[in-house]
All heavy atoms as an XYZ file, in Angstrom:
885
protein
N     -21.041     32.122    -10.695
C     -22.391     31.654    -10.774
C     -22.499     30.144    -10.525
O     -23.571     29.579    -10.668
C     -22.986     31.998    -12.136
C     -23.182     33.463    -12.356
S     -24.311     34.126    -11.107
C     -23.489     35.622    -10.698
N     -21.380     29.525    -10.171
C     -21.402     28.103     -9.856
C     -22.221     27.850     -8.600
O     -22.816     26.781     -8.439
C     -19.961     27.576     -9.702
C     -19.258     27.621    -11.053
C     -19.937     26.176     -9.143
C     -17.816     27.230    -11.008
N     -22.318     28.851     -7.720
C     -23.082     28.682     -6.485
C     -24.544     28.380     -6.773
O     -25.171     27.573     -6.074
C     -22.964     29.925     -5.621
N     -25.119     29.016     -7.797
C     -26.512     28.736     -8.143
C     -26.680     27.286     -8.562
O     -27.670     26.634     -8.226
C     -26.999     29.660     -9.258
C     -27.260     31.068     -8.813
C     -26.534     32.119     -9.345
C     -28.221     31.340     -7.859
C     -26.768     33.409     -8.946
C     -28.468     32.637     -7.449
C     -27.741     33.679     -7.990
N     -25.732     26.763     -9.295
C     -25.788     25.370     -9.711
C     -25.673     24.423     -8.536
O     -26.412     23.429     -8.448
N     -24.756     24.713     -7.623
C     -24.591     23.847     -6.457
C     -25.828     23.874     -5.573
O     -26.284     22.834     -5.099
C     -23.354     24.250     -5.648
C     -23.186     23.414     -4.409
C     -22.754     22.105     -4.506
C     -23.496     23.931     -3.169
C     -22.619     21.322     -3.376
C     -23.356     23.161     -2.026
C     -22.917     21.853     -2.132
N     -26.382     25.059     -5.340
C     -27.590     25.161     -4.518
C     -28.749     24.434     -5.193
O     -29.548     23.765     -4.521
C     -27.933     26.636     -4.244
C     -26.868     27.252     -3.339
C     -29.307     26.776     -3.610
C     -26.983     28.743     -3.165
N     -28.822     24.524     -6.510
C     -29.856     23.799     -7.243
C     -29.691     22.296     -7.056
O     -30.669     21.577     -6.793
C     -29.800     24.163     -8.726
O     -30.716     23.409     -9.462
N     -28.484     21.795     -7.168
C     -28.228     20.373     -6.971
C     -28.530     19.923     -5.554
O     -29.115     18.849     -5.338
N     -28.161     20.741     -4.568
C     -28.438     20.410     -3.172
C     -29.937     20.392     -2.902
O     -30.445     19.504     -2.213
C     -27.739     21.398     -2.242
C     -27.874     21.145     -0.742
C     -27.272     19.804     -0.365
C     -27.214     22.271      0.034
N     -30.650     21.353     -3.462
C     -32.108     21.387     -3.275
C     -32.773     20.201     -3.965
O     -33.723     19.620     -3.430
C     -32.670     22.707     -3.796
N     -32.278     19.817     -5.157
C     -32.796     18.626     -5.819
C     -32.553     17.382     -4.959
O     -33.427     16.518     -4.832
C     -32.141     18.418     -7.188
C     -32.855     19.079     -8.328
C     -32.168     19.923     -9.184
C     -34.193     18.841     -8.575
C     -32.807     20.527    -10.248
C     -34.846     19.434     -9.633
C     -34.153     20.284    -10.475
N     -31.365     17.296     -4.372
C     -31.040     16.137     -3.530
C     -31.958     16.077     -2.309
O     -32.498     15.018     -1.978
C     -29.581     16.183     -3.094
N     -32.143     17.210     -1.657
C     -33.016     17.229     -0.478
C     -34.450     16.876     -0.856
O     -35.103     16.077     -0.176
C     -32.971     18.606      0.190
C     -33.871     18.672      1.391
C     -33.466     18.136      2.603
C     -35.143     19.225      1.301
C     -34.306     18.159      3.705
C     -35.984     19.250      2.394
C     -35.560     18.723      3.585
O     -36.395     18.735      4.671
N     -34.941     17.452     -1.950
C     -36.312     17.155     -2.389
C     -36.452     15.679     -2.774
O     -37.474     15.054     -2.490
C     -36.693     18.057     -3.558
N     -35.433     15.124     -3.410
C     -35.476     13.719     -3.791
C     -35.498     12.789     -2.603
O     -36.300     11.845     -2.546
N     -34.649     13.046     -1.633
C     -34.647     12.205     -0.440
C     -35.943     12.362      0.338
O     -36.440     11.403      0.936
C     -33.456     12.525      0.453
C     -32.143     12.090     -0.078
C     -31.051     12.866     -0.282
C     -31.746     10.757     -0.461
N     -30.006     12.110     -0.774
C     -30.415     10.811     -0.895
C     -32.405      9.536     -0.486
C     -29.720      9.702     -1.336
C     -31.714      8.419     -0.938
C     -30.390      8.510     -1.351
N     -36.504     13.572      0.351
C     -37.782     13.783      1.029
C     -38.876     12.960      0.367
O     -39.666     12.290      1.044
C     -38.167     15.273      1.022
O     -37.143     16.024      1.665
C     -39.478     15.504      1.740
N     -38.939     13.006     -0.955
C     -39.960     12.235     -1.671
C     -39.781     10.743     -1.432
O     -40.765     10.026     -1.208
C     -39.898     12.552     -3.166
N     -38.547     10.262     -1.469
C     -38.317      8.842     -1.216
C     -38.698      8.447      0.208
O     -39.237      7.361      0.443
C     -36.860      8.481     -1.494
C     -36.459      8.424     -2.961
C     -34.957      8.195     -3.084
C     -37.213      7.336     -3.682
N     -38.439      9.318      1.166
C     -38.769      8.975      2.550
C     -40.270      8.989      2.797
O     -40.772      8.196      3.600
C     -38.066      9.924      3.522
O     -38.628     11.216      3.460
N     -41.006      9.856      2.122
C     -42.456      9.890      2.295
C     -43.085      8.614      1.737
O     -44.130      8.170      2.207
C     -43.044     11.150      1.646
C     -42.604     12.371      2.435
C     -44.563     11.092      1.582
C     -42.937     13.662      1.771
N     -42.455      8.009      0.764
C     -42.953      6.753      0.211
C     -42.714      5.554      1.111
O     -43.172      4.460      0.807
N     -42.026      5.730      2.212
C     -41.759      4.634      3.148
C     -42.742      4.692      4.313
O     -43.123      5.773      4.778
C     -40.327      4.739      3.682
C     -39.275      4.631      2.610
S     -37.625      5.004      3.216
C     -37.359      3.676      4.342
N     -43.142      3.516      4.797
C     -44.140      3.438      5.867
C     -43.707      4.168      7.130
O     -44.478      4.915      7.723
C     -44.438      1.982      6.225
C     -45.126      1.237      5.112
O     -45.735      1.901      4.255
O     -45.054     -0.001      5.098
N     -42.476      3.947      7.539
C     -42.020      4.496      8.816
C     -42.033      6.022      8.820
O     -42.549      6.654      9.732
C     -40.623      3.994      9.118
C     -40.083      4.589     10.382
C     -38.718      4.122     10.700
N     -38.274      4.792     11.911
C     -37.190      4.484     12.547
N     -36.434      3.515     12.131
N     -36.842      5.154     13.620
N     -41.466      6.635      7.787
C     -41.392      8.094      7.746
C     -42.760      8.706      7.484
O     -43.076      9.776      7.997
C     -40.380      8.544      6.709
C     -39.002      8.055      7.002
N     -38.343      8.347      8.176
C     -38.160      7.279      6.290
C     -37.153      7.765      8.167
N     -37.021      7.112      7.031
N     -43.584      8.030      6.697
C     -44.939      8.514      6.459
C     -45.721      8.543      7.768
O     -46.422      9.508      8.061
C     -45.639      7.622      5.435
C     -46.979      8.143      4.973
C     -47.067      9.013      3.899
C     -48.151      7.758      5.607
C     -48.286      9.496      3.471
C     -49.377      8.228      5.185
C     -49.441      9.100      4.121
O     -50.650      9.578      3.694
N     -45.575      7.500      8.565
C     -46.296      7.466      9.848
C     -45.697      8.447     10.855
O     -46.415      8.958     11.720
C     -46.311      6.055     10.417
O     -45.008      5.627     10.738
N     -44.411      8.741     10.765
C     -43.820      9.764     11.633
C     -44.446     11.131     11.357
O     -44.649     11.928     12.271
C     -42.314      9.869     11.407
C     -41.544      8.734     12.042
O     -42.123      8.029     12.895
O     -40.372      8.545     11.669
N     -44.744     11.389     10.106
C     -45.271     12.689      9.717
C     -46.784     12.758      9.927
O     -47.306     13.742     10.433
C     -44.906     12.992      8.252
C     -43.390     13.147      8.127
C     -45.603     14.244      7.753
C     -42.886     13.154      6.710
N     -47.509     11.688      9.567
C     -48.969     11.725      9.563
C     -49.613     11.037     10.765
O     -50.824     10.980     10.855
C     -49.495     11.091      8.288
C     -49.181     11.854      7.047
N     -48.114     12.683      6.913
C     -49.803     11.915      5.842
C     -48.078     13.216      5.715
N     -49.093     12.763      5.039
N     -48.827     10.481     11.654
C     -49.373      9.804     12.828
C     -49.158      8.307     12.743
O     -49.175      7.720     11.661
N     -48.973      7.682     13.892
C     -48.705      6.246     13.949
C     -49.877      5.448     13.393
O     -51.030      5.800     13.595
C     -48.429      5.801     15.378
C     -47.156      6.344     15.927
C     -45.979      5.631     15.328
N     -44.746      6.249     15.790
C     -43.635      6.195     15.132
N     -43.577      5.577     13.987
N     -42.563      6.756     15.600
N     -49.557      4.377     12.692
C     -50.568      3.494     12.150
C     -51.053      3.864     10.762
O     -51.772      3.111     10.132
N     -50.663      5.016     10.269
C     -51.080      5.419      8.924
C     -50.010      5.015      7.923
O     -48.824      5.138      8.191
C     -51.328      6.914      8.867
C     -52.475      7.337      9.741
C     -52.868      8.744      9.467
C     -54.051      9.095     10.354
N     -54.537     10.422     10.115
N     -50.461      4.533      6.780
C     -49.547      4.119      5.720
C     -49.974      4.757      4.411
O     -51.167      4.948      4.176
C     -49.563      2.599      5.569
C     -49.035      1.857      6.753
C     -49.079      0.351      6.547
O     -49.528     -0.096      5.473
O     -48.645     -0.362      7.458
N     -49.019      5.065      3.550
C     -49.396      5.635      2.250
C     -50.020      4.566      1.359
O     -49.677      3.382      1.452
C     -48.066      6.125      1.682
C     -47.041      5.274      2.331
C     -47.573      4.958      3.704
N     -50.952      4.983      0.511
C     -51.503      4.021     -0.439
C     -50.485      3.758     -1.550
O     -49.468      4.440     -1.657
C     -52.837      4.505     -1.011
C     -52.730      5.857     -1.697
O     -51.693      6.508     -1.560
O     -53.705      6.254     -2.375
N     -50.772      2.758     -2.352
C     -49.800      2.330     -3.370
C     -49.540      3.428     -4.401
O     -48.421      3.595     -4.873
C     -50.299      1.059     -4.065
C     -49.249      0.386     -4.914
C     -48.031     -0.053     -4.106
O     -48.150     -0.491     -2.973
N     -46.852      0.077     -4.681
N     -50.562      4.202     -4.743
C     -50.383      5.281     -5.718
C     -49.428      6.349     -5.175
O     -48.550      6.827     -5.893
C     -51.739      5.893     -6.045
C     -51.672      6.969     -7.084
C     -53.074      7.405     -7.496
N     -52.996      8.409     -8.528
C     -53.459      9.637     -8.392
N     -54.081      9.996     -7.292
N     -53.333     10.501     -9.372
N     -49.607      6.717     -3.911
C     -48.724      7.703     -3.283
C     -47.290      7.190     -3.218
O     -46.343      7.929     -3.493
C     -49.222      8.044     -1.870
O     -50.568      8.504     -1.948
C     -48.355      9.093     -1.213
N     -47.128      5.936     -2.866
C     -45.780      5.343     -2.819
C     -45.097      5.423     -4.176
O     -43.937      5.825     -4.277
C     -45.843      3.888     -2.407
C     -46.126      3.631     -0.996
C     -46.192      2.146     -0.788
N     -47.088      1.851      0.293
C     -46.761      1.100      1.315
N     -45.589      0.559      1.388
N     -47.630      0.882      2.276
N     -45.828      5.015     -5.213
C     -45.240      5.012     -6.556
C     -44.899      6.426     -7.026
O     -43.845      6.644     -7.621
C     -46.175      4.330     -7.542
C     -46.284      2.847     -7.291
O     -45.412      2.243     -6.672
N     -47.368      2.251     -7.751
N     -45.773      7.386     -6.750
C     -45.497      8.769     -7.139
C     -44.279      9.314     -6.404
O     -43.420      9.969     -7.004
C     -46.703      9.656     -6.858
C     -47.825      9.496     -7.834
C     -49.016     10.369     -7.483
O     -49.107     10.899     -6.367
N     -49.929     10.512     -8.426
N     -44.202      9.052     -5.112
C     -43.065      9.555     -4.330
C     -41.761      8.913     -4.782
O     -40.732      9.585     -4.880
C     -43.295      9.296     -2.847
S     -44.562     10.338     -2.124
N     -41.802      7.629     -5.069
C     -40.591      6.954     -5.541
C     -40.138      7.494     -6.887
O     -38.944      7.712     -7.115
C     -40.833      5.453     -5.630
C     -40.935      4.793     -4.283
C     -41.289      3.336     -4.404
N     -41.468      2.738     -3.091
C     -42.018      1.576     -2.891
N     -42.447      0.845     -3.906
N     -42.153      1.104     -1.664
N     -41.087      7.723     -7.790
C     -40.744      8.256     -9.106
C     -40.185      9.671     -8.998
O     -39.142      9.980     -9.590
C     -41.969      8.244    -10.025
C     -41.748      8.816    -11.417
C     -40.771      7.946    -12.200
C     -43.057      8.968    -12.146
N     -40.852     10.527     -8.231
C     -40.372     11.899     -8.072
C     -39.018     11.945     -7.375
O     -38.146     12.748     -7.742
C     -41.394     12.730     -7.301
C     -42.695     13.027     -8.030
C     -43.673     13.719     -7.103
C     -42.432     13.864     -9.268
N     -38.826     11.100     -6.382
C     -37.543     11.055     -5.694
C     -36.419     10.609     -6.605
O     -35.329     11.180     -6.607
N     -36.701      9.585     -7.416
C     -35.691      9.101     -8.354
C     -35.349     10.173     -9.388
O     -34.171     10.403     -9.699
C     -36.197      7.849     -9.062
C     -35.204      7.255    -10.037
S     -35.849      5.849    -10.942
C     -37.119      6.616    -11.913
N     -36.358     10.872     -9.900
C     -36.105     11.923    -10.882
C     -35.314     13.080    -10.277
O     -34.427     13.643    -10.928
C     -37.423     12.428    -11.466
C     -38.164     11.456    -12.371
C     -39.509     12.026    -12.779
C     -37.330     11.104    -13.588
N     -35.615     13.426     -9.032
C     -34.879     14.510     -8.380
C     -33.420     14.124     -8.139
O     -32.509     14.941     -8.324
C     -35.553     14.891     -7.069
N     -33.169     12.877     -7.763
C     -31.780     12.454     -7.561
C     -31.034     12.352     -8.894
O     -29.832     12.644     -8.961
C     -31.733     11.131     -6.798
C     -32.209     11.210     -5.348
C     -32.136      9.849     -4.699
C     -31.432     12.238     -4.555
N     -31.731     11.973     -9.951
C     -31.109     11.997    -11.282
C     -30.802     13.430    -11.714
O     -29.781     13.680    -12.361
C     -32.004     11.310    -12.308
C     -32.037      9.794    -12.248
C     -33.086      9.248    -13.212
C     -30.684      9.209    -12.552
N     -31.680     14.359    -11.341
C     -31.414     15.771    -11.643
C     -30.195     16.264    -10.871
O     -29.405     17.061    -11.386
C     -32.635     16.620    -11.316
N     -30.017     15.776     -9.647
C     -28.818     16.118     -8.871
C     -27.569     15.643     -9.606
O     -26.575     16.378     -9.703
C     -28.874     15.466     -7.476
O     -30.037     15.901     -6.809
C     -27.652     15.810     -6.659
N     -27.621     14.431    -10.129
C     -26.482     13.909    -10.886
C     -26.227     14.746    -12.142
O     -25.082     15.076    -12.454
C     -26.724     12.445    -11.265
C     -25.607     11.835    -12.042
C     -24.410     11.531    -11.446
C     -25.751     11.578    -13.405
C     -23.363     10.977    -12.164
C     -24.722     11.026    -14.131
C     -23.526     10.720    -13.506
N     -27.295     15.111    -12.840
C     -27.140     15.912    -14.063
C     -26.535     17.279    -13.767
O     -25.656     17.752    -14.494
C     -28.493     16.065    -14.757
N     -26.989     17.916    -12.699
C     -26.438     19.219    -12.323
C     -24.968     19.083    -11.950
O     -24.128     19.906    -12.346
C     -27.257     19.840    -11.163
C     -26.545     21.030    -10.554
C     -28.635     20.239    -11.645
N     -24.632     18.051    -11.206
C     -23.238     17.850    -10.788
C     -22.324     17.611    -11.989
O     -21.218     18.154    -12.043
C     -23.146     16.664     -9.821
O     -23.893     16.911     -8.672
N     -22.783     16.812    -12.938
C     -21.971     16.557    -14.133
C     -21.842     17.819    -14.970
O     -20.777     18.106    -15.520
C     -22.574     15.382    -14.945
C     -21.941     15.282    -16.317
C     -22.398     14.087    -14.184
N     -22.908     18.605    -15.046
C     -22.847     19.866    -15.796
C     -21.882     20.844    -15.128
O     -21.173     21.582    -15.800
C     -24.245     20.471    -15.885
C     -24.335     21.809    -16.541
C     -24.371     21.692    -18.025
C     -24.657     23.074    -18.617
N     -24.086     23.263    -19.889
N     -21.832     20.832    -13.805
C     -20.938     21.739    -13.081
C     -19.472     21.356    -13.234
O     -18.624     22.206    -13.513
C     -21.277     21.746    -11.590
C     -22.387     22.651    -11.121
C     -22.719     22.373     -9.665
C     -22.015     24.102    -11.306
N     -19.150     20.077    -13.039
C     -17.750     19.663    -12.932
C     -17.283     18.691    -13.999
O     -16.124     18.281    -13.971
C     -17.502     19.038    -11.553
C     -17.650     20.009    -10.404
C     -16.603     21.101    -10.409
O     -15.476     20.873    -10.893
O     -16.918     22.199     -9.938
N     -18.159     18.277    -14.897
C     -17.747     17.319    -15.912
C     -17.901     15.891    -15.412
O     -18.234     15.641    -14.258
N     -17.639     14.949    -16.313
C     -17.846     13.539    -15.980
C     -16.852     13.006    -14.958
O     -17.151     12.074    -14.215
C     -17.758     12.679    -17.238
C     -18.959     12.825    -18.105
C     -19.068     13.571    -19.246
C     -20.241     12.249    -17.893
N     -20.342     13.484    -19.746
C     -21.085     12.673    -18.936
C     -20.773     11.409    -16.923
C     -22.409     12.282    -19.046
C     -22.101     11.020    -17.027
C     -22.898     11.456    -18.077
N     -15.661     13.564    -14.901
C     -14.647     12.999    -14.009
C     -14.911     13.324    -12.542
O     -14.801     12.463    -11.678
C     -13.250     13.512    -14.396
O     -13.265     14.943    -14.405
C     -12.851     13.005    -15.757
N     -15.278     14.549    -12.240
C     -15.482     14.965    -10.859
C     -16.964     15.062    -10.517
O     -17.342     15.070     -9.345
C     -14.769     16.318    -10.596
C     -14.918     16.776     -9.173
C     -13.306     16.217    -10.958
N     -17.824     15.086    -11.518
C     -19.256     15.251    -11.297
C     -19.874     14.159    -10.454
O     -20.743     14.421     -9.618
N     -19.445     12.919    -10.648
C     -19.974     11.823     -9.838
C     -19.623     11.965     -8.368
O     -20.440     11.682     -7.489
N     -18.410     12.408     -8.099
C     -17.973     12.613     -6.712
C     -18.749     13.767     -6.093
O     -19.212     13.684     -4.948
C     -16.453     12.872     -6.660
C     -16.004     13.188     -5.244
C     -15.697     11.700     -7.224
N     -18.927     14.845     -6.862
C     -19.711     15.977     -6.379
C     -21.152     15.555     -6.113
O     -21.753     15.973     -5.125
C     -19.672     17.124     -7.390
C     -20.503     18.358     -7.036
C     -19.967     19.022     -5.780
C     -20.513     19.332     -8.202
N     -21.687     14.712     -6.965
C     -23.055     14.216     -6.785
C     -23.184     13.437     -5.485
O     -24.148     13.626     -4.731
C     -23.458     13.360     -7.979
S     -25.090     12.636     -7.824
N     -22.249     12.559     -5.212
C     -22.308     11.771     -3.971
C     -22.224     12.676     -2.738
O     -22.952     12.478     -1.762
C     -21.181     10.743     -3.923
C     -21.346      9.612     -4.894
S     -22.807      8.651     -4.494
C     -23.573      8.597     -6.082
N     -21.357     13.666     -2.778
C     -21.247     14.599     -1.656
C     -22.496     15.445     -1.488
O     -22.962     15.669     -0.361
N     -23.062     15.891     -2.592
C     -24.278     16.694     -2.541
C     -25.453     15.871     -2.017
O     -26.244     16.343     -1.196
C     -24.601     17.249     -3.937
O     -23.479     17.983     -4.421
C     -25.801     18.164     -3.908
N     -25.555     14.626     -2.482
C     -26.647     13.776     -2.008
C     -26.464     13.429     -0.532
O     -27.439     13.323      0.214
C     -26.753     12.514     -2.861
C     -27.281     12.811     -4.235
S     -27.795     11.451     -5.277
C     -26.886     10.063     -4.772
N     -25.239     13.285     -0.077
C     -24.980     13.030      1.336
C     -25.386     14.231      2.186
O     -26.009     14.072      3.250
C     -23.498     12.700      1.561
O     -23.159     11.558      0.773
C     -23.190     12.435      3.015
N     -25.049     15.426      1.720
C     -25.430     16.632      2.465
C     -26.950     16.791      2.499
O     -27.520     17.142      3.550
C     -24.792     17.860      1.831
N     -27.623     16.530      1.389
C     -29.080     16.612      1.367
C     -29.718     15.589      2.291
O     -30.695     15.880      2.989
N     -29.169     14.381      2.318
C     -29.694     13.339      3.205
C     -29.469     13.709      4.666
O     -30.335     13.464      5.522
C     -29.041     12.003      2.889
N     -28.320     14.289      4.978
C     -28.050     14.696      6.358
C     -29.034     15.762      6.817
O     -29.548     15.707      7.943
C     -26.612     15.211      6.482
C     -26.179     15.678      7.861
C     -26.222     14.519      8.840
C     -24.796     16.278      7.803
N     -29.322     16.721      5.945
C     -30.307     17.742      6.296
C     -31.672     17.120      6.558
O     -32.369     17.489      7.511
C     -30.413     18.774      5.168
C     -29.210     19.674      4.949
C     -29.394     20.497      3.685
C     -28.999     20.579      6.141
N     -32.062     16.169      5.728
C     -33.361     15.516      5.910
C     -33.398     14.682      7.192
O     -34.397     14.696      7.914
C     -33.696     14.639      4.707
C     -35.030     13.913      4.795
C     -36.189     14.898      4.850
C     -35.191     12.950      3.655
N     -32.332     13.978      7.482
C     -32.290     13.165      8.705
C     -32.441     14.059      9.940
O     -33.193     13.738     10.858
C     -30.983     12.349      8.769
C     -30.740     11.795     10.160
C     -31.014     11.236      7.750
N     -31.751     15.174      9.949
C     -31.872     16.082     11.088
C     -33.279     16.649     11.195
O     -33.837     16.755     12.288
C     -30.847     17.212     10.977
C     -29.398     16.797     11.163
C     -28.466     17.958     10.861
C     -29.166     16.276     12.565
N     -33.881     16.982     10.072
C     -35.226     17.529     10.110
C     -36.247     16.473     10.522
O     -37.158     16.762     11.305
C     -35.592     18.116      8.745
C     -36.888     18.917      8.707
C     -36.775     20.144      9.606
C     -37.202     19.341      7.306
N     -36.121     15.245     10.020
C     -37.053     14.186     10.410
C     -36.907     13.818     11.886
O     -37.860     13.381     12.517
C     -36.844     12.941      9.550
C     -37.462     12.961      8.161
C     -37.058     11.720      7.384
C     -38.963     13.089      8.219
N     -35.732     14.020     12.434
C     -35.511     13.704     13.841
C     -36.149     14.734     14.760
O     -36.799     14.381     15.743
C     -34.002     13.621     14.142
O     -33.435     12.622     13.298
C     -33.744     13.279     15.590
N     -35.978     16.001     14.443
C     -36.402     17.048     15.359
C     -37.719     17.723     14.982
O     -38.389     18.274     15.851
C     -35.301     18.109     15.487
C     -34.063     17.541     16.112
C     -32.921     17.323     15.366
C     -34.054     17.182     17.449
C     -31.787     16.772     15.939
C     -32.925     16.624     18.029
C     -31.797     16.433     17.272
O     -30.697     15.884     17.842
N     -38.094     17.733     13.708
C     -39.346     18.380     13.282
C     -39.915     17.641     12.077
O     -39.875     18.145     10.958
C     -39.089     19.840     12.951
N     -40.456     16.439     12.290
C     -40.907     15.642     11.143
C     -42.057     16.268     10.360
O     -42.194     16.019      9.168
C     -41.326     14.311     11.762
C     -41.535     14.578     13.190
C     -40.658     15.734     13.542
N     -42.879     17.094     11.003
C     -44.015     17.687     10.296
C     -43.570     18.743      9.279
O     -44.294     19.041      8.341
C     -44.980     18.322     11.280
C     -45.650     17.321     12.175
N     -45.201     16.034     12.342
C     -46.749     17.401     12.949
C     -45.976     15.386     13.163
N     -46.927     16.193     13.571
N     -42.397     19.289      9.471
C     -41.909     20.313      8.546
C     -41.181     19.724      7.335
O     -40.830     20.444      6.419
C     -40.967     21.258      9.278
C     -41.679     22.074     10.321
C     -40.755     23.062     10.944
N     -41.454     23.778     12.003
C     -40.868     24.612     12.821
N     -39.574     24.829     12.718
N     -41.568     25.221     13.747
N     -40.947     18.439      7.352
C     -40.185     17.813      6.265
C     -40.880     17.964      4.917
O     -40.229     18.237      3.904
C     -39.947     16.339      6.570
N     -42.186     17.788      4.881
C     -42.910     17.908      3.615
C     -42.890     19.350      3.121
O     -42.668     19.605      1.933
C     -44.355     17.405      3.770
C     -44.354     15.911      4.043
C     -45.175     17.701      2.523
C     -45.713     15.339      4.304
N     -43.084     20.302      4.019
C     -43.068     21.718      3.622
C     -41.710     22.112      3.052
O     -41.626     22.755      2.006
C     -43.403     22.606      4.813
C     -44.813     22.454      5.304
C     -45.039     23.295      6.539
C     -46.396     22.982      7.140
N     -46.607     23.659      8.411
N     -40.643     21.720      3.745
C     -39.311     22.063      3.261
C     -38.958     21.299      1.988
O     -38.217     21.793      1.152
C     -38.254     21.816      4.344
C     -38.257     22.864      5.421
C     -38.239     22.500      6.751
C     -38.278     24.209      5.118
C     -38.242     23.449      7.751
C     -38.277     25.172      6.101
C     -38.262     24.795      7.425
N     -39.482     20.081      1.840
C     -39.259     19.326      0.612
C     -39.892     19.997     -0.593
O     -39.300     20.083     -1.666
N     -41.125     20.483     -0.425
C     -41.793     21.209     -1.512
C     -41.068     22.510     -1.820
O     -40.904     22.881     -2.990
C     -43.244     21.491     -1.141
C     -44.121     20.261     -1.129
C     -45.532     20.601     -0.716
C     -46.405     19.360     -0.650
N     -47.777     19.674     -0.193
N     -40.640     23.201     -0.774
C     -39.889     24.438     -0.974
C     -38.565     24.162     -1.683
O     -38.158     24.908     -2.578
C     -39.643     25.124      0.372
C     -38.857     26.430      0.332
C     -39.634     27.493     -0.418
C     -38.545     26.881      1.750
N     -37.898     23.080     -1.310
C     -36.628     22.720     -1.951
C     -36.837     22.385     -3.422
O     -36.018     22.752     -4.269
C     -35.982     21.542     -1.231
N     -37.930     21.711     -3.749
C     -38.206     21.390     -5.147
C     -38.417     22.662     -5.959
O     -37.902     22.805     -7.075
C     -39.425     20.481     -5.247
N     -39.157     23.605     -5.399
C     -39.387     24.875     -6.086
C     -38.089     25.658     -6.250
O     -37.778     26.163     -7.333
C     -40.422     25.698     -5.318
C     -40.730     27.076     -5.870
C     -41.436     26.960     -7.221
C     -41.577     27.866     -4.902
N     -37.312     25.744     -5.173
C     -36.051     26.488     -5.236
C     -35.046     25.833     -6.179
O     -34.276     26.535     -6.837
C     -35.451     26.621     -3.843
C     -36.159     27.581     -2.903
C     -35.501     27.544     -1.534
C     -36.166     28.981     -3.457
N     -35.059     24.518     -6.246
C     -34.107     23.848     -7.140
C     -34.385     24.201     -8.591
O     -33.458     24.456     -9.360
C     -34.171     22.337     -6.940
O     -35.436     21.841     -7.313
N     -35.657     24.263     -8.950
C     -35.999     24.640    -10.325
C     -35.651     26.108    -10.577
O     -35.072     26.450    -11.617
C     -37.488     24.358    -10.605
C     -37.906     24.921    -11.949
C     -37.761     22.866    -10.542
N     -35.974     26.987     -9.625
C     -35.686     28.411     -9.803
C     -34.181     28.679     -9.894
O     -33.719     29.393    -10.791
C     -36.300     29.229     -8.666
C     -37.824     29.313     -8.652
C     -38.297     30.057     -7.412
C     -38.330     29.992     -9.904
N     -33.419     28.120     -8.963
C     -31.970     28.317     -9.004
C     -31.356     27.677    -10.246
O     -30.393     28.202    -10.806
C     -31.298     27.769     -7.742
C     -31.332     28.704     -6.584
C     -32.060     28.403     -5.445
C     -30.644     29.896     -6.624
C     -32.095     29.256     -4.376
C     -30.662     30.765     -5.556
C     -31.403     30.449     -4.425
N     -31.901     26.548    -10.670
C     -31.412     25.924    -11.886
C     -31.641     26.774    -13.117
O     -30.778     26.894    -13.991
N     -32.816     27.422    -13.185
C     -33.085     28.293    -14.319
C     -32.180     29.527    -14.298
O     -31.683     29.950    -15.348
C     -34.569     28.700    -14.325
C     -35.470     27.564    -14.695
S     -37.231     27.887    -14.889
C     -37.564     29.384    -14.061
N     -31.953     30.087    -13.116
C     -31.039     31.235    -13.012
C     -29.627     30.818    -13.409
O     -28.934     31.529    -14.148
C     -31.057     31.816    -11.574
C     -29.927     32.804    -11.374
C     -32.401     32.460    -11.291
N     -29.189     29.661    -12.932
C     -27.842     29.187    -13.220
C     -27.639     28.928    -14.715
O     -26.614     29.298    -15.279
C     -27.571     27.933    -12.414
C     -26.354     27.172    -12.783
C     -25.066     27.646    -12.778
C     -26.285     25.824    -13.202
N     -24.214     26.658    -13.156
C     -24.928     25.525    -13.435
C     -27.230     24.826    -13.393
C     -24.510     24.279    -13.845
C     -26.813     23.590    -13.797
C     -25.475     23.323    -14.034
N     -28.629     28.316    -15.349
C     -28.497     28.019    -16.779
C     -28.621     29.260    -17.652
O     -28.101     29.294    -18.765
C     -29.520     26.960    -17.201
C     -29.282     25.578    -16.646
C     -30.424     24.647    -17.012
C     -27.957     25.015    -17.134
N     -29.300     30.294    -17.156
C     -29.468     31.499    -17.963
C     -28.266     32.434    -17.889
O     -28.102     33.302    -18.741
C     -30.727     32.256    -17.531
O     -30.567     32.779    -16.233
N     -27.430     32.264    -16.879
C     -26.269     33.157    -16.712
C     -25.084     32.673    -17.501
O     -24.780     31.661    -17.847
C     -25.899     33.292    -15.230
C     -24.615     34.049    -15.060
C     -27.024     33.964    -14.492
């Protein structure tokens, strides 16, 4: 059942990087059209949600492997999530928000399944 935990951590990482990227001018304008910028409230919300999701990735990794290997697993998981987001923003930027929301939902669902088993 470790797979559910890893998938939960990966989905948290992807959702976190997505939220952080939406809070940036460049990626926001890639998704919503050139010249558009997020307002300050949207930026702050995206930054907070992204930070919380990446902290959740760290918590899942430490719960999976302990304090000694959990940090290394967290860095690898966050790298894989960032790579997925970079590829998606490059080839299909409009789908990044949809997949980010889906990843956030799946991370919570897989996390609940993993913790209940």
